[in-house]
VMD Tcl script that draws the C-alpha trace (Angstrom):
set ca {
  {8.36 14.98 14.83}
  {7.69 14.08 11.20}
  {4.25 12.68 10.40}
  {4.17 9.07 9.30}
  {1.35 7.68 7.23}
  {0.79 3.96 7.64}
  {-2.99 3.55 7.94}
  {-6.09 5.22 6.52}
  {-8.25 7.35 8.77}
  {-12.03 7.28 9.01}
  {-12.06 10.61 7.17}
  {-9.93 9.33 4.28}
  {-12.10 6.20 3.99}
  {-15.24 8.34 3.85}
  {-13.63 10.58 1.22}
  {-12.74 7.56 -0.91}
  {-16.30 6.23 -0.70}
  {-17.66 9.69 -1.56}
  {-15.69 9.66 -4.82}
  {-18.06 6.91 -6.02}
  {-15.49 5.42 -8.32}
  {-17.31 3.18 -10.77}
  {-15.23 0.38 -12.26}
  {-11.60 -0.55 -11.71}
  {-9.54 1.25 -9.11}
  {-5.78 1.54 -9.08}
  {-3.80 2.10 -5.90}
  {-0.44 3.84 -6.19}
  {1.71 2.74 -3.24}
  {4.87 4.59 -2.21}
  {6.80 2.71 0.46}
  {9.74 3.63 2.69}
  {11.14 0.73 4.68}
  {12.56 0.77 8.19}
  {16.16 -0.39 8.50}
  {14.88 -2.97 11.02}
  {11.25 -4.07 11.22}
  {9.45 -2.94 14.37}
  {7.11 -5.61 15.74}
  {6.57 -3.85 19.10}
  {2.81 -3.62 18.47}
  {2.52 -7.30 17.46}
  {5.35 -9.23 19.13}
  {3.50 -12.52 18.57}
  {4.12 -12.11 14.82}
  {7.79 -11.14 15.10}
  {10.35 -13.48 13.58}
  {12.82 -15.12 15.95}
  {15.70 -12.94 14.75}
  {15.44 -9.28 13.72}
  {14.70 -8.66 10.04}
  {14.85 -5.62 7.82}
  {11.77 -3.66 6.88}
  {12.10 -4.96 3.32}
  {12.11 -8.56 4.62}
  {9.04 -7.92 6.78}
  {7.30 -6.38 3.77}
  {8.15 -9.51 1.80}
  {6.35 -11.55 4.45}
  {3.34 -9.22 4.17}
  {3.38 -9.60 0.38}
  {3.43 -13.41 0.56}
  {0.46 -13.44 2.95}
  {-1.59 -10.70 1.28}
  {-1.22 -11.67 -2.39}
  {-3.58 -14.69 -2.29}
  {-6.19 -12.56 -0.47}
  {-5.81 -9.77 -3.02}
  {-6.18 -12.19 -5.91}
  {-9.23 -13.87 -4.32}
  {-11.08 -10.54 -4.55}
  {-10.08 -9.92 -8.17}
  {-7.05 -7.78 -7.40}
  {-3.48 -7.94 -8.63}
  {-0.19 -6.12 -8.32}
  {0.27 -4.82 -11.85}
  {3.50 -2.88 -11.34}
  {6.34 -3.05 -8.83}
  {9.67 -1.24 -8.97}
  {12.52 0.07 -6.88}
  {11.97 3.69 -5.94}
  {14.45 6.44 -5.20}
  {14.57 10.19 -4.91}
  {12.27 12.54 -6.77}
  {13.09 14.02 -10.17}
  {10.40 16.62 -9.42}
  {9.60 16.84 -5.73}
  {11.22 17.29 -2.34}
  {14.95 16.54 -2.67}
  {15.17 15.02 0.83}
  {12.26 12.62 0.24}
  {12.74 9.14 -1.17}
  {10.67 5.98 -1.58}
  {12.18 2.50 -1.54}
  {9.45 0.75 -3.52}
  {6.58 1.74 -5.77}
  {3.60 -0.50 -6.51}
  {0.41 -0.16 -8.46}
  {-2.36 -2.50 -7.35}
  {-5.52 -2.98 -9.42}
  {-8.89 -3.92 -7.96}
  {-12.02 -4.61 -10.02}
  {-14.03 -2.13 -7.97}
  {-14.12 -0.09 -4.82}
  {-16.38 -2.75 -3.31}
  {-13.84 -5.50 -4.01}
  {-11.11 -3.32 -2.50}
  {-13.08 -2.91 0.74}
  {-13.90 -6.65 0.78}
  {-10.18 -7.36 0.49}
  {-9.19 -4.78 3.11}
  {-11.84 -6.00 5.55}
  {-10.81 -9.66 5.44}
  {-9.61 -10.72 8.94}
  {-6.62 -12.50 7.39}
  {-5.67 -9.26 5.63}
  {-5.89 -7.42 8.94}
  {-3.47 -9.94 10.47}
  {-1.07 -9.67 7.53}
  {-1.22 -5.87 7.82}
  {0.86 -6.13 11.00}
  {3.87 -7.13 8.87}
  {3.34 -4.07 6.65}
  {3.14 -1.83 9.71}
  {6.32 -3.38 11.15}
  {8.10 -2.97 7.82}
  {7.35 0.64 6.94}
  {8.79 3.91 8.16}
  {6.29 5.78 5.98}
  {3.95 5.27 3.04}
  {1.48 6.88 0.70}
  {-1.54 5.27 -0.94}
  {-3.26 7.14 -3.75}
  {-6.51 5.63 -5.07}
  {-7.01 6.36 -8.75}
  {-10.01 5.83 -10.98}
  {-8.93 3.71 -13.93}
  {-9.99 4.19 -17.49}
  {-9.43 7.84 -18.41}
  {-8.31 8.14 -22.01}
  {-4.78 9.38 -22.59}
  {-4.62 12.70 -24.36}
  {-1.40 13.68 -26.06}
  {-2.28 17.36 -26.24}
  {-3.68 19.78 -23.72}
  {-7.35 20.73 -24.10}
}
mol new
graphics top color blue
foreach p $ca { graphics top sphere $p radius 0.5 }
foreach p [lrange $ca 0 end-1] q [lrange $ca 1 end] { graphics top cylinder $p $q radius 0.2 }
display resetview
């Protein structure tokens, strides 16, 4: 069975904290949607009729955006994904997002909000797989190699 990555682990959370990122943090999100959202774990949140993973993710986005913005965060980039130009030929991502948070502390405040935890059920129902890469913002661009 192929591994799916939908939630952080305690180890990945500790590793993120250990990086001691000071200042803004960017989160690169790679998302692969299910054909049909799976609300088996949270049937009380399921819509009356089946919806696609993309539709369930839209519901998550509508609920999570005000919470993200309340902690100083914002989606700064969103685009349709596809297959890799450099990478595994069989792997594809339906959507790519970059989310900016003012700090690691504001990210954890956002992620720990009970309303965010409830909204997360729509994300879980929506996704077949995902990746989330935290990045420290602010490195200068260099046009030539050192």
